N, C-alpha and C positions, 0 to 999 in steps of 0.2 A: 809106770806108777809114779805119781808125784808125792813125794814125802814132805813132811813138815820142814825137814831140812832144806829141801829144794825151794820151798816157799820162802823160808827165812833167808836163804842165799839170794834169791831173786830180790827180796826186799832190801837186803844189804847192798846189792849191786845198784838198785835204784837210788838208795841213799848216797852211795858213793858217787854216782853220776851227778846227783844234785849238788853235792859238796864240791865236786871238781869243776863244775861249769858255772862260772859267775853270771853268765847271761841269763840263768834261770831266775835270778833275784830281780825284783822290781828296781831295786837300787843296789848297785854293786857294793856299796859301803854299809848296807843294812845288815844287821845280825841275822843269822839263820835260826829258825825255830820250827823244825820239821815236826809234822803231825803224821801219825800213822793211824788209819781207821781200818779196822778189820770187821767185816760182816760175814755171816755164813748161814747156811741152811742145809739140813739133812735131806737127801734125795733117796727115794725108794726105787732106785734103778742103778745098775752097775755103772761105774764111772765112764768106761769106754762107750757104752751105749748112750748114756746121757750126753756125753761130749759131742757125739755125732749130731745130736739134735740142737744143742745150744752153744757149741764151741766155735763156730766160724767167726771170722773177724767182724762181719757185719750182722751177726745174729742179735746184737744189742738192739737192732731196730725193733725186734719183737719184745725183748725183755725190758727195754727202757722206753718203748713207744716213741722212737725217733726215726728220722730218715738217715740212711747210711749208704754211701757209695764209695767204692774203692777208686781212689784217684791214681794210684800206681801200685804195682805188684799184683800178686794173685791171691792175697789173703794170708800169706806167710810172713816170715821174718823180713823186715824192711818195707812191708806194705804200708801204704798211707791211706787212711780213711777220712772222709769228710762227713761230719755229723750235722744234720740240720742246716746244711750249707753255711756253717759258721765255724765249727770246731775241727781242727786238723790234728789227727793223732797218728803217730808212727809206731808200728810194732817193733819194739827194741829187744824182745826176748821171747822165746817160744819153747815149749816142751810138748810131748804128745797130748797132755791134758791141761795145758795152761798157755797163757800168753801175757806179756806185759807191754803196755803202750805208754807213750809220752805225748802229752798235749803240747804242740808247738805253736798253735794259734787258737785263741779263744779266751774266755773269761778267766781260766785258771792257768794259762800258759806262763804268766809272769811269776807264778808260785812254784814252777818246776813240777807241776802236777804229773804224777805217774799212777797207773793202776795195773793190778794183776788180777786176772780171774783164773781160778784153778779148780779142777775137780779132783778130789782125793778119794780113792777107794776106801770103803769102810766095810770090808767083808765082800763076799761073792755077789751080793744082791743090792748093796747100798753104797752110797757115796755122799760126799759133802762138797758143796760149792763154798769156796772161800774167796772173798773179794777183798783185796787189800789196796788201799789208797795211800799215797804218800805225797805231801806237798809242804811247802815252806809258808807257814801262816804269817811270817813277818812281812809278806807281800801285802797284807791287809793292815791298814794303819791303826785301827782301833780294836780294843778287846771285844767290843760289841760286834764288829764285822767278823772277827775271828770266830767268835762263838756262833754267829749266824751261819758261817760257812761250814763249821764242824757239824752243826745240827742239820743243815740242808743235805750235806753229803752223807751223813749217817743214815738219815731217813731214805734218801734217794737210792742208796746202794743196798740197804736192807730190802727195799722194795724190789730191786733188781734180783737179789738172791731169791726172794720169795717167788718171783715170776720165773726165774730159771728153774726152780724146783717144780713149779706147776707145769711148765712146758716139757721138762725132762720126764716127768711122771705120766704125761698124757699118752694114751695109746697111739701107736704109730699109724 
């Protein structure tokens, strides 16, 4: 079972990694200004059952409508995925019902972008998908660009949560 504590701990680890790794910042002398975006959706399916349907490391190909290939690993901790032949993401943490990834190449890599997708049990027959994004918005030079990124990511990953719900609730 993934508790809110585990999700908070995972987010804290992600923030610590970002703070400890100057290479994440576009300019090592730039200030850091981390943003946390949390999106969620209730699922009418037990968490373990839903995770089997939507929790593999390349399942995002369905819920984000992208291509995904494993470049290394077997889909577990340390695995590297390639999204749309452009974005490289490494799985840096994993639990039975969650994983956290770090984008090392792609449009958000300079911002230290990390994401965690987790399913949390909500009783015997329900669960909740919680998608948490963390990145340093100081990598974007203007407030307009920062606002555009927050808006884009908020919409994109709420859409991901909604699609995860739809896929998880579909009859097997």
